[in-house]
C-alpha positions as CSV (number, residue, x, y, z in Angstrom):
1,M,-66.4,-53.7,54.9
2,M,-67.4,-56.6,57.1
3,S,-65.6,-57.3,60.3
4,I,-64.0,-60.7,61.1
5,K,-66.9,-61.7,63.3
6,K,-69.3,-61.2,60.4
7,W,-67.2,-63.1,58.0
8,F,-66.6,-66.1,60.3
9,L,-70.1,-67.6,60.2
10,P,-70.6,-67.5,56.4
11,V,-67.1,-68.9,55.8
12,V,-67.6,-71.8,58.2
13,I,-71.1,-72.6,56.8
14,S,-69.8,-72.3,53.2
15,V,-66.7,-74.6,53.8
16,F,-68.8,-77.2,55.6
17,L,-71.5,-77.2,52.9
18,F,-69.1,-77.3,50.0
19,I,-67.1,-80.2,51.5
20,L,-70.4,-82.1,52.3
21,N,-71.6,-81.4,48.8
22,A,-68.3,-82.6,47.2
23,F,-68.9,-86.1,48.5
24,W,-72.7,-86.5,48.7
25,G,-74.2,-83.9,46.4
26,W,-74.5,-82.7,42.8
27,W,-72.1,-80.3,41.2
28,W,-74.7,-77.6,40.7
29,M,-75.6,-77.5,44.4
30,N,-72.4,-75.3,44.8
31,G,-74.3,-72.6,43.0
32,V,-77.3,-73.0,45.3
33,I,-75.1,-72.8,48.4
34,A,-73.3,-69.7,47.0
35,F,-76.7,-68.0,46.2
36,V,-78.1,-68.7,49.7
37,I,-75.0,-67.6,51.6
38,S,-74.7,-64.4,49.5
39,Y,-78.3,-63.6,49.9
40,F,-78.3,-63.8,53.7
41,F,-74.7,-62.8,54.6
42,I,-72.8,-60.8,51.9
43,K,-74.0,-57.3,50.9
44,G,-71.6,-56.5,48.0
45,K,-72.2,-58.0,44.6
46,G,-68.6,-57.8,43.5
47,A,-67.3,-59.1,46.8
48,S,-69.7,-62.0,46.8
49,F,-68.6,-62.9,43.2
50,L,-64.9,-62.7,44.0
51,I,-65.2,-64.6,47.3
52,F,-67.1,-67.5,45.9
53,F,-65.3,-67.6,42.5
54,S,-61.9,-67.7,44.2
55,F,-62.9,-70.2,46.9
56,V,-64.7,-72.6,44.6
57,F,-62.0,-72.3,41.9
58,V,-59.3,-73.5,44.4
59,F,-61.7,-76.0,46.0
60,W,-62.6,-77.6,42.6
61,L,-59.0,-77.5,41.4
62,F,-57.8,-79.5,44.4
63,L,-60.8,-81.7,44.4
64,S,-60.3,-82.6,40.7
65,I,-56.7,-83.4,41.2
66,W,-57.5,-85.6,44.2
67,K,-60.4,-87.4,42.5
68,D,-58.3,-87.9,39.4
69,A,-55.4,-89.3,41.4
70,Q,-57.8,-91.8,42.9
71,S,-58.7,-93.0,39.4
72,E,-55.1,-93.3,38.4
73,Y,-55.3,-90.2,36.2
74,V,-57.7,-91.8,33.7
75,V,-60.2,-88.9,33.7
76,S,-57.7,-86.1,33.0
77,Q,-56.1,-88.2,30.2
78,F,-59.5,-88.7,28.6
79,L,-60.5,-85.1,28.9
80,S,-57.2,-83.9,27.6
81,A,-57.7,-86.2,24.5
82,L,-61.3,-85.0,24.1
83,L,-60.3,-81.3,24.2
84,G,-57.5,-81.6,21.6
85,E,-54.6,-83.1,23.5
86,I,-54.2,-80.3,26.0
87,S,-52.2,-80.8,29.2
88,P,-53.9,-82.6,32.0
89,V,-53.0,-79.7,34.3
90,L,-55.1,-77.5,32.0
91,T,-58.1,-79.8,32.5
92,Y,-57.8,-79.2,36.2
93,I,-57.7,-75.5,35.7
94,L,-60.7,-75.6,33.4
95,T,-62.6,-77.6,36.0
96,G,-61.8,-75.0,38.6
97,L,-62.8,-72.2,36.3
98,T,-66.1,-73.9,35.5
99,G,-67.0,-74.3,39.2
100,G,-65.7,-70.9,40.1
101,F,-67.6,-69.0,37.5
102,F,-70.8,-70.9,38.1
103,S,-70.7,-70.3,41.9
104,G,-69.4,-66.8,41.5
105,W,-72.4,-65.8,39.3
106,A,-74.8,-67.6,41.6
107,A,-73.4,-65.6,44.5
108,Y,-73.6,-62.4,42.5
109,L,-77.2,-63.1,41.7
110,G,-78.0,-63.9,45.4
111,S,-76.4,-60.6,46.5
112,S,-78.2,-58.7,43.8
113,L,-81.5,-60.2,44.8
114,R,-80.9,-59.2,48.3
115,N,-80.3,-55.6,47.2
116,I,-83.4,-55.5,45.1
117,S,-85.7,-57.0,47.8
118,K,-84.6,-54.5,50.5
């Protein structure tokens, strides 16, 4: 179990990089960030997956709602029609799950590689 001091630096770095990436980066860079942070800071594979899955899920959920509101909800209506007339709220959840699983598995891989290399 990591102490609060050990968690503070990875959390601050992750939040800063994810926010920076949300506006000026590519979507897949979240996985690279999760991989690198997990490799250098987080020892447990399961913990790294859960931390990054939950954080990126919530982050992408709110980011997709915010970006969709800026476009007057055109994107969620298009995606809901494309996916078989599902609820726009479900498209937000699917967006969060996509980002969460991608970043979670990247973090798991980073933590696994750390355990293998040491």
